[in-house]
C-alpha positions as CSV (number, residue, x, y, z in Angstrom):
1,X,-9.2,51.3,-69.9
2,X,-11.6,53.4,-68.3
3,X,-12.8,56.1,-70.7
4,X,-14.2,59.5,-69.4
5,X,-15.9,62.0,-72.1
6,X,-17.0,65.4,-70.8
7,X,-20.9,64.3,-71.2
8,X,-19.8,61.4,-69.0
9,X,-18.5,63.0,-66.0
10,X,-21.7,63.6,-64.1
11,X,-22.2,59.9,-64.4
12,X,-19.3,58.7,-63.0
13,X,-19.8,61.8,-60.2
14,X,-23.0,60.1,-59.5
15,X,-21.0,56.4,-59.4
16,X,-18.9,57.6,-56.9
17,X,-21.6,58.4,-55.0
18,X,-23.2,55.1,-55.1
19,X,-20.1,53.8,-54.3
20,X,-19.3,56.5,-51.2
21,X,-22.5,55.2,-50.4
22,X,-22.0,51.7,-50.6
23,X,-18.5,52.1,-48.8
24,X,-16.7,51.4,-51.4
25,X,-14.3,54.1,-51.2
26,X,-11.1,52.6,-52.8
27,X,-13.5,52.1,-56.1
28,X,-14.7,55.6,-55.5
29,X,-11.4,57.2,-54.8
30,X,-9.2,55.2,-58.5
31,X,-12.6,56.4,-60.5
32,X,-12.5,60.5,-58.8
33,X,-8.8,60.9,-59.4
34,X,-9.1,59.1,-63.0
35,X,-11.7,61.7,-63.8
36,X,-10.2,64.6,-62.4
37,X,-6.5,63.9,-63.8
38,X,-8.5,63.3,-67.6
39,X,-10.8,66.2,-67.4
40,X,-8.6,69.4,-64.7
41,X,-10.5,72.1,-64.1
42,X,-13.8,70.1,-63.5
43,X,-15.3,71.7,-60.1
44,X,-17.4,68.9,-59.4
45,X,-15.4,66.3,-59.9
46,X,-12.3,68.0,-57.8
47,X,-15.4,69.0,-55.0
48,X,-16.1,65.0,-54.9
49,X,-12.5,64.1,-55.0
50,X,-11.2,66.0,-52.0
51,X,-14.1,65.1,-50.0
52,X,-13.7,61.3,-50.1
53,X,-9.4,62.2,-49.8
54,X,-10.6,64.0,-46.7
55,X,-12.9,61.5,-45.4
56,X,-10.2,58.7,-45.9
57,X,-7.5,60.5,-45.0
58,X,-5.8,61.0,-47.7
59,X,-4.6,63.9,-46.3
60,X,-1.1,64.6,-48.2
61,X,-3.4,64.0,-51.8
62,X,-6.1,66.1,-50.1
63,X,-3.8,69.4,-49.0
64,X,-2.8,70.6,-52.4
65,X,-6.4,70.2,-53.6
66,X,-8.1,72.1,-51.0
67,X,-5.6,74.7,-50.9
68,X,-6.1,75.3,-55.0
69,X,-10.1,75.2,-54.5
70,X,-9.5,77.6,-51.4
71,X,-7.7,79.7,-53.7
72,X,-10.3,79.8,-56.4
73,X,-13.6,79.9,-54.0
74,X,-11.9,81.1,-50.8
75,X,-15.6,81.8,-49.0
76,X,-17.4,78.8,-50.2
77,X,-18.1,77.4,-46.7
78,X,-17.8,73.8,-47.6
79,X,-14.1,74.4,-49.2
80,X,-13.7,76.2,-46.2
81,X,-14.8,73.3,-44.1
82,X,-12.8,70.8,-45.7
83,X,-9.5,72.7,-45.6
84,X,-10.3,73.4,-41.5
85,X,-9.9,69.4,-41.2
86,X,-6.6,69.1,-43.4
87,X,-5.3,72.4,-41.4
88,X,-5.8,71.0,-38.0
89,X,-4.4,67.4,-39.8
90,X,-1.4,69.2,-40.3
91,X,-1.2,70.9,-37.2
92,X,-2.3,74.5,-37.9
93,X,-5.1,75.0,-35.6
94,X,-4.8,78.8,-35.9
95,X,-6.1,78.4,-39.6
96,X,-7.7,75.7,-39.1
97,X,-10.0,77.8,-36.2
98,X,-10.5,81.0,-38.9
99,X,-11.9,78.5,-41.8
100,X,-14.1,76.7,-40.0
101,X,-15.5,79.6,-38.0
102,X,-16.4,81.4,-41.4
103,X,-17.8,77.8,-42.5
104,X,-19.8,77.8,-39.3
105,X,-21.3,81.2,-39.7
106,X,-22.3,80.6,-43.4
107,X,-24.0,77.4,-41.9
108,X,-24.4,77.0,-38.5
109,X,-26.4,73.9,-38.5
110,X,-23.8,71.5,-39.7
111,X,-22.8,69.2,-36.9
112,X,-19.2,68.3,-38.7
113,X,-17.8,71.7,-38.6
114,X,-19.1,72.6,-35.1
115,X,-17.4,69.0,-33.9
116,X,-14.0,70.0,-35.9
117,X,-13.8,73.7,-35.1
118,X,-14.2,72.5,-31.2
119,X,-11.5,70.0,-31.6
120,X,-9.3,72.6,-33.0
121,X,-10.4,75.2,-29.9
122,X,-9.4,72.5,-27.7
123,X,-6.1,72.4,-29.4
124,X,-5.6,75.7,-28.8
125,X,-7.0,76.3,-25.2
126,X,-9.7,77.8,-26.1
127,X,-12.0,76.0,-23.7
128,X,-15.1,78.1,-23.4
129,X,-15.5,77.9,-27.6
130,X,-14.4,74.2,-28.0
131,X,-17.6,73.7,-25.2
132,X,-19.9,75.6,-27.0
133,X,-18.7,74.3,-30.5
134,X,-19.0,71.0,-29.3
135,X,-22.1,71.0,-27.4
136,X,-23.8,72.4,-30.5
137,X,-22.6,69.4,-32.4
138,X,-23.8,66.7,-30.2
139,X,-27.7,68.4,-30.0
140,X,-27.4,68.6,-33.4
141,X,-27.2,65.1,-33.8
142,X,-23.5,64.5,-34.1
143,X,-23.4,60.9,-33.0
144,X,-18.9,60.1,-32.5
145,X,-18.3,59.1,-29.5
146,X,-15.1,61.4,-30.0
147,X,-17.1,64.4,-29.4
148,X,-17.8,63.4,-25.6
149,X,-14.0,63.0,-25.7
150,X,-13.3,66.4,-27.0
151,X,-15.8,67.7,-24.8
152,X,-14.6,66.0,-21.7
153,X,-11.4,68.0,-22.1
154,X,-12.9,71.5,-22.5
155,X,-15.1,70.8,-19.2
156,X,-11.8,70.1,-17.8
157,X,-9.7,73.0,-18.9
158,X,-12.7,75.2,-17.8
159,X,-13.0,73.1,-13.9
160,X,-16.3,71.5,-14.8
161,X,-14.7,68.7,-13.5
162,X,-17.8,66.8,-12.5
163,X,-19.2,66.8,-16.0
164,X,-15.9,66.3,-17.4
165,X,-16.3,62.8,-15.5
166,X,-19.8,62.8,-17.4
167,X,-18.9,63.3,-20.5
168,X,-15.9,60.3,-20.0
169,X,-18.1,58.1,-19.1
170,X,-20.4,59.0,-21.6
171,X,-17.8,58.1,-24.6
172,X,-16.8,54.6,-22.8
173,X,-20.5,53.7,-22.7
174,X,-20.8,54.7,-26.4
175,X,-17.5,53.2,-27.7
176,X,-18.5,49.9,-25.8
177,X,-21.7,49.9,-27.4
178,X,-20.2,50.1,-30.7
179,X,-17.6,47.1,-29.7
180,X,-21.0,45.6,-29.0
181,X,-22.8,46.5,-32.2
182,X,-19.5,45.0,-34.5
183,X,-19.1,42.2,-32.3
184,X,-22.7,41.4,-32.8
185,X,-22.7,42.2,-36.8
186,X,-19.4,39.6,-36.5
187,X,-21.5,36.9,-35.0
188,X,-24.3,37.3,-37.3
189,X,-22.1,37.3,-40.3
190,X,-20.6,34.0,-39.1
191,X,-24.2,32.6,-38.6
192,X,-24.7,33.2,-42.1
193,X,-22.0,31.7,-43.4
194,X,-22.9,28.5,-41.0
195,X,-26.3,28.7,-42.4
196,X,-25.1,29.0,-46.0
197,X,-22.6,25.3,-45.4
198,X,-26.0,24.1,-44.2
199,X,-24.7,24.2,-40.5
200,X,-27.8,24.6,-38.6
201,X,-26.8,23.5,-35.6
202,X,-23.3,25.6,-35.2
203,X,-25.5,28.5,-36.5
204,X,-28.1,28.4,-33.7
205,X,-25.0,28.1,-31.2
206,X,-23.7,31.6,-32.9
């Protein structure tokens, strides 16, 4: 069984960071859940656990933890940001807007909070604010194609239909590019497998 002493908690947190970077999300979740359950009140472990719960969309578990941390630190920008995502996930976009606006005011250059604020504002039909935040998120480097889709909705709401069409086209182009990359990665993996099995001709054809 896993054993975590107070001294080993920083090691558990560091190990979870490595697991997340390697995309071993399930393993990181298990490690952090164990750390939080056996060391209640450890802020660093709880924050790391909340981050990965939100990232992996375990919203039912993340929600009470997010609200607990928000009650303890109501003006911490990252806790506001993570709760803003959760607010949107449960359909409370007015609260999402309030939390994300405060997070953006504190750290205006973080493109994720700009994006999620834009999404909440689209849902609230606050088109101008949505447009500004989504454009800023993209300019700051937010790379998910969904930003262009959400921006097209905001532009359409403002009556900027030509630009909305351009954003939809860009969204579709980026989605196709993602799919092509996934297909190429799949072919490369298949080719590696065939090479490892000594099937050189099959690998060349792949």
